[in-house]
N, C-alpha and C positions, 0 to 999 in steps of 0.2 A: 329247425331249431335242435341245436344238440343237448341241450340240457333235460336234465330227469327231476323227477321230484325229490330223488335224494339231494341232487344239486341245489335246490333251492329250498331244501328243509332247514330247519333252525333246532336250536337247543331249547329255545323255549316257543313253542307255538301257540302259547295262550294268548288270548285277544290284547291287540296292540291297544285298544282304548283303556284298557286297565293299566299296562303298563304307561302309557303317557297321560294318566288322570291327573297327576300332579305335574305342575309346570317343570320342565329341565332346563334352566337356564345355564347352559354348560356351553363352552366352545371345543370341539374336537381336533381344535388345528392351534397351534402356538400363535405368539403375535407378530412374527416373520411370516408365515404363512399366511395369516390374513391380510399383512401388507401386500404380499406377492399377489394374491388373490384378487385384492382390490384393483391393484394396478392392470391386472389381466381383464378384468371384467371392464375397467374403465376404455382400454384399447379396444376390445369389441365392442363395447356400447358407442363408442365415439367412431367407429367404423360403420356401423349400422346407421346411426344418426346422418352421417355425412352421405350415405349412399341414398338414403331415403329423401334427405332434407328435411329433417324434422324431428319430433321427439321419440323417444324410445319406449314401448311398452314392453313391461315385463312381467313375466309369470315365476315367483320363486317357489317350485315345487319342493315339498318337505321341508317348509319354511318354519322358521322358530323366532326366537326373539331377536336375532340378528341376519341380516342378509348378507354381510359380507361387501355391499355395494359402495362405490366410490360416492362419495358425498355432493350432491348437487352444488353446495355452495363454497366446495372447494375450487381455489382458483385455478388449478391445473385442469378441471373437468370442463371440457368444451362441448358438451351437450345437454340435454333437458330430458327429463324422464315425462313420459305422459303418465299412464296408467302403471302401478307396481302394485300386484297381486299376490298375496302368499297363502298358500295351499298348505296346511299342516296338521298335527295330530292334536294340539292344545291351544284351544281360544285365548288362553289367560298368555300364551308364549306370543301367540300372532299379534295380540293388543299390545303387547310392550315393544314390539317392532317399529321403530320411528320411521322406517323407510318405506312402510307400505301406505300407499295412497288410497286403497279401499279396504274395508273390513275384510281380514282373513277368513277365509273357507277352511272349516275343518272338515276334513275326509282322510278315512283311512284307504289308501291306494291298495293296500293287499287283500281288503274286503271289496273295494269298489273303484276298480280303476278306469271305469267307464265316467268320463267327465262332460260328457255331452249335456248333461242336466244344468251345468253351470257355465261352462264357456262354447262359445259358438266356434267355427271353423275359422282359421287364419287371422286370429286377433291380437297375436301378441308378435314383437319382432324377438324377442328373446324368451327361452325358457332355461332356468338354471336348476341345478339339483346338487346341493353343497353337502358333501359328507353324509349322504344319505342312500345313496346307490346300493350299498350294501346289504340293506334292510328290505329289499323289494322281493316277495315271492312271486311277483307276477310281473317281472320286467318286460317282457314282449309286449303286454296288452299297454302299459304305462309307456312304453317307447312309441308306441303307434298311436296314442293319445297326444304325445308330444308334437308328432307329425302333422296331426290333423288341425290341430290349434297354432302352429306357427305360420306366420304370414310368407309367402314366396319369398325366398331369398333369406328367409329369418334364421337364428341360430341356437342350438342347444349346448350348453355349457354343463358338463357333469364334472365335479371335483371330488375327489376323495382323498382319506388320509390313511394312516395306520392304525388309527385309533377308533373305538367302535364300541356299542354296547354288545360284546361278544353274543350274549345270549340271543340276541335278535337279530344276528347278521347272517346271512345264509350260509349253508355249509363251506360251497366252492369257494366263497369268499374267505373263511377262516383258514382254507387251506392255501391260498394263494400268496405267491411271494408277490414284489410289486409289478415285475411283468406280466404275470399272469393276471394281475387286477386290470392292468390296461388292456390285456387282449379279451378280458371278458366285457369291459365296458364297450370297446371297439365292435364285438359280435352283439350286444343289445343293439349298436344303431344299424349295423349290417343285415341282422335276420328282421328288424322292424322295419 
């Protein structure tokens, strides 16, 4: 693991629960990026559904009021969701998310990255994390948990943007250009 405490330090190390006390119903990506991400998710979910000949069970980590997933009722969607679970920082945001089929789980992954108390091994086909990887101060632990809860042949899809709450993003992220950010995320997969 090449990263130091300084790399994963933030400008604002105060309790994240305080930062997310009030719902933050914002999008960190523009409409075009949302459409492209939905198409990417659709392709990924359809591939998994075809391979397993069934529904797709999804965990949306660092979830909020919008998951950016394709809509099941969209005529171009050729798969069905099983369970769609959101884990995020604010219950009001999770309750506002129409794509979650189960009540969202409130958890601060920066203070408690162990999810064994809420998720069994190998229960999700896909784990997504949309525009939130830059806030994790325990990315190795979170990625190891993702690996544990994914079914064999499952997929983890992490997307990110150049927008963020800069005071809560880790130092190395704020100093990275686009290629560096890809390298950081790839290294998280590698080391986990």
